[in-house]
Structure formats: structure tokens, C-alpha cells
C-alpha positions in Angstrom: 0.0 0.0 0.0 1.3 3.4 -1.0 0.6 6.5 1.1 0.4 9.9 -0.8 1.4 12.9 1.2 0.1 16.4 0.2 2.6 18.8 -1.4 3.2 21.8 0.8 4.7 25.1 -0.2 5.6 28.1 1.9 6.1 31.7 1.3 7.9 34.3 3.4 7.3 38.0 3.0 9.5 40.4 4.8 7.5 43.5 5.5 10.4 46.0 5.2 10.9 44.7 1.6 7.2 44.9 0.8 7.0 48.5 2.2 10.0 49.6 0.2 8.3 48.4 -3.0 5.2 50.6 -2.4 5.0 54.1 -3.7 5.3 57.0 -1.3 1.9 58.0 0.1 0.4 61.1 -1.4 0.3 63.8 1.2 -3.1 65.5 1.3 -3.9 68.7 3.2 -5.8 68.3 6.4 -8.2 71.1 7.2 -9.5 71.8 10.7 -13.0 73.2 10.5 -15.0 74.8 13.4 -18.0 73.0 14.7 -20.4 75.5 13.2 -19.2 75.0 9.6 -22.1 74.4 7.2 -22.4 70.8 5.8 -22.6 72.0 2.2 -19.3 73.9 2.7 -17.8 70.7 4.1 -19.0 68.7 1.1 -17.5 71.2 -1.3 -14.1 71.2 0.5 -14.0 67.4 0.4 -14.8 67.5 -3.4 -11.8 69.8 -3.8 -9.6 67.2 -2.2 -9.4 68.4 1.4 -9.4 66.0 4.4 -11.7 67.8 6.8 -11.3 67.4 10.5 -14.4 68.8 12.2 -14.5 70.0 15.8 -17.4 69.0 18.0 -17.2 72.0 20.3 -15.7 75.5 20.3 -12.0 75.7 21.3 -9.9 78.6 22.5 -7.3 78.4 19.7 -8.0 76.9 16.3 -4.3 77.0 15.5 -3.2 75.1 18.6 -5.9 72.5 18.1 -5.0 72.1 14.4 -1.4 71.4 15.3 -2.4 69.0 18.0 -4.6 67.1 15.4 -1.8 67.2 12.7 -3.7 69.5 10.4 -1.9 71.7 7.8 -4.7 74.3 7.5 -7.6 75.9 9.4 -10.8 77.1 8.0 -11.0 80.8 8.7 -13.1 83.6 7.1 -14.7 81.0 4.8 -11.5 79.8 3.3 -8.6 77.5 4.1 -5.6 79.2 5.8 -2.2 77.5 5.9 -0.7 77.2 9.4 2.5 79.2 9.8 
């Protein structure tokens, strides 16, 4: 009587090699918007390519909060303003 064993194959992926093969991520601008910003305005900003980060409550300093949340811009006077 002959016993047949299944054929097994293995594959090793080293993540550092896989990650080096990937293209660099595209950096998109993150925009901090006050809690009172109109939904239509938010939709329009997203269509333009912005990543919007909405606040749920009023804060003392939009600039400080934007930096804390890793945002590149704040929404001020109805337009995006780059952080200095």
C-alpha cells in the first residue's frame, strides 16, 4: 500500500521589503474646521480634495488645536488658511 502525502509550499514575506516596494503615500492637506461649519461647505471642501477634521465644540485656539490634530490648515473667514 502506497501513502500519498500532500505537497506543501511556503512563502515568506519580509514587510520591510514589501513596504520599500510601495510608492510613497500622497500627502493631502488636512483642514481643521470649526463645529459651526455648514455641511454644504464641508462637502464642497471634500470634493476639492481636502481632508476635513471637524470640531465637536468650540476651542480657545484653532491654530493650537490644528497642530495637535496634525492639520496643515484651518478654515477661517470662509477659506482655508495655511498654518505658519
